N, C-alpha and C positions, 0 to 999 in steps of 0.2 A: 741678645745684647742687653746688658743691664742699664737701667737708668742711673743717673749720677749718684743718687743717694745709696743705691744698692752697690754700686762699684766701690764707694767709700766704705760701706759696711763690710763688704767682702775683703777688701784690703786690710782693714783693721783686724778682722777675724783671722786672716791669713798670717799676719805678723804675730799675733798671739800664739797661734798654733805652732808656727816655726820656732818661736822662742822656747816653747815647752819642749818640742821634739829635739831641739839642739842643745838643751840644757845638759849640765854635767851629769845629772842622774838618769838621763833618758837613754834608752837602748833602741836597737832596731826592732825588737819585739814590741816595744811601746808604740812605735810608729805603725807597725802592722795592725796592732790591736785598735789603735785610734782610727786608722783609716777604714778598717773593716766595720767598726761600730758606727762611724759617721755615715757610711753608705747605708747601713741598716736603718739608722735613725732618719736619714733623709727619706728613705722609702716609707717608713712608718708615718712620718709627718705628712708626706705627700698623700697618703691614703686615708688620713684621719682629718677630715675637714675642720672639725671643731678645734682640734689641737693646733692645726696649721694656722688658723685664724688667730687663736689666742697668742701664739708665739710671735706673730707678725703684726698684731694690732697696734698701730702707732698711737691710738687714743689711750692705751694702757701704759702706765709708767714703766720705764725700762727695767727697773729693779723688780717689778711685779712679773714681767715677762720672763726674766731670768729665774725668778723663784718658781714659776710654773715648770720651766724646763728641768730645774733641779729636782722638784717634787716627782716629776714623771720618771726621771732617769736614775736617780740615786739608788744604788744597790743593783741596778740592772746593767750598767755599763761601767767601764773604768772611770776613775776620778778625773782623768785627763779628758775623756770624751764628755763627761757631764759638764765639766768646767767650760770646755770650748763651746758646747751647744748653748749653755746658759749665756755666755758672753756674746755669742752670735745672735741669739734671740733679743738681747738687750740693745742691739744696734738698730739703726733706722733703715728699714728695707722699704723699697718702693711698692712691693707687693708680696703676698705670701708665696707666690710662685718663685720669686727671686730668692726668698729665704731657703726654699727647698733646694733650688739649684746651687745656692751658695754652700749649703751643707754637703751636697754631693761633690762639689768642686773641692772642698776642704778634705773630704775623704779620699778622693783620688790623689790629691797632692801629698797627703800623709803617706799613702802607699808608695808613691814614687820617691818620697824622702827615704822610706825604708829600703827601697831598692838601691838608692844611692849609698846609704849607710853600709849595705851588704856588698857593695862593689858590683851590683848587677844592673845598674841603670841602663847601660848600653844593650845588654841582653833583653831586658824588658821592652825597650823601645823597638828593637829589631823584631822581636816576637810579635808585638802588636801590629807592626807594619805588615809582616808576612801573613799574619792571620787575616788582616783586612783584605789582603790580595786574594787569599784562598777563598774567602767568602764571596767577594765581588766577582770572582771568576767562576762561580758555580751558582747559576740562577736558582736552581731547585733548592740548594742549601740555604741561600739567602732568603728565599720566600718562606721556607720552613721556620727559620729563626725569627722572622718578622711577623709570622702569622698570629694575629691577636685572637683568633678563634681557638688556638692552642693555649694551654695553661703556661704560666711562666716556668713552672717546674719542668714541664715537658720540653720547652724550648731550651732551658738550661741543661737538661739531661743530654739533649742532642749536641749542644756546644761542648760539654765535658767529654762526651764520647769522642769528639774530634780532637781535643787538645790534652786530655788528662795524661799526665806523665810525660808530656812532650814540651811543656813550657814551664817557666818559673811560676810558683804559686801566686806571686803578686800579679803576674800577667793574667793568670786564670781569674783571679778575683776582679780585676779591672774589666776584663772582657765580659764576665758574667753580669756585672752590674750594668754594662752598656746594653747588652742583649735584653736584660730584664726590664730596664727602665726607659731607654731612649725612644723618642718618637721617630728618630731617623732610621734609615736602613742600617742593619747591623754592621755592614762593611764600612759605611761612612762613619758611624759612631766610633768604631774601634780605630779607624784611621785618625780621627780627631784625638783619640787617646795617645796615639803614637806621636802626634805633633806636640801634645802636652808634655809627654815624656822628654822629647827633644828640648823643649823650652825650659823644662826644669833643670836640664843640664847646661843651660846657657847657649843652646844651639838653635839655628834656623834649620828648616827642612827644605831641601830642594827635591822636587819630584822630577825625575829624569826618565824620559822615554827614549830608548836607544833602539837602533835598527837591529842590533845583535848584542851578544854578551860582551860586556866591557871587562877588560883585564884589570887586575888590581892596580897596575901602574896608571891606567887611564882613569880609574875612579879616584885615585889619590891626586892626580894632576887636576882633574875637574874640581874636586873638593877644595884643593888649595887655591885655585883661581876664584872660585865662588866665595871662599873665605876672604880673599883679598878684596873682592868687589863689595861685599856686604859688611866688611869689618867685623865679622862674627863667625865663629866656628859653624860649619855647615854639615849636616848629615844628608847623605844621598839615599833616596828611595828610588830604586831603579826598576822600571818595567821594560819589557821587550815588545817591540812592534815592527815586524819586518817590512810593513808597508811604508815605513819612513825611507827605505832604500839605502840609507846611510846617514851617519851623523846622529845628533841627539836633539831633543827638545827639552828645555829646562824650565820649570815653573817654581818660583819662590814667592810665596804670598800671591799678590795680584800681578806680578811681573812674569812675562813669558819670553823666553829666548829661544828662537827657532833656528837651530843650526843644522837641520836635517836636509838631505838632498831633495826630498819631496817638497819641503817648505821653500827651498830655493827655486825649484821648478815652478811652484805656484806663483812666486813673486815675479819670475821671468814672464810667465803667461800674462799676468796682470799688466806688466810693462809693455807687452806687445799689442795690447788691445787699443 
């Protein structure tokens, strides 16, 4: 969770990035390049303590911090990326760690903007969700992807062996960044990306656990009802759990709606005590 000044800094940098990427001369390739480079820069800054501190040092004038960023990056990344990083460094961040996370967030959002430009936003969101479920459902795989005794290249090779040629390139870039840099378990980190993808499309995510497979009619009806409740389009991420016996359990944010048979039985048992 960002402190107030970092939230303001991120929002300002986000507006600038969006303005550039949605400009008349911008293309989907520009967004892909910016997103990929911002993730790389975030990783470089994270691993270079002196650079990280120099870019986030509030005792240094904003223009000087921007100049440092431009000096380091000019000729090594696109003009768009260099300008965004310089502008981001010039803002008031609560900590150098927040600056790093901010650059990473901007990179992810640029890639998701590219997916939207290409008409692939829904596919990327769905692929990230499914990948998170595959990883969470395989303890051996998740441990291997999160094992810090293995090199990042080794873990990324394992991930790419799993998804290469099976998902959109933007999905692969986002997932690779999460596996390489996140302190969370890979399944959770990639699940958060699927939520970010939904949010970028103006949608909320409903995590649905069903006793059995839901038909397309049932999914559509549930999505329509939740859209009505939350006054916002809702994406369903569905898992199957036969132990529910029947019905569904729905979680949206911190809210949980238990319409399962097992949940109703548990409520009845508590009422009989």
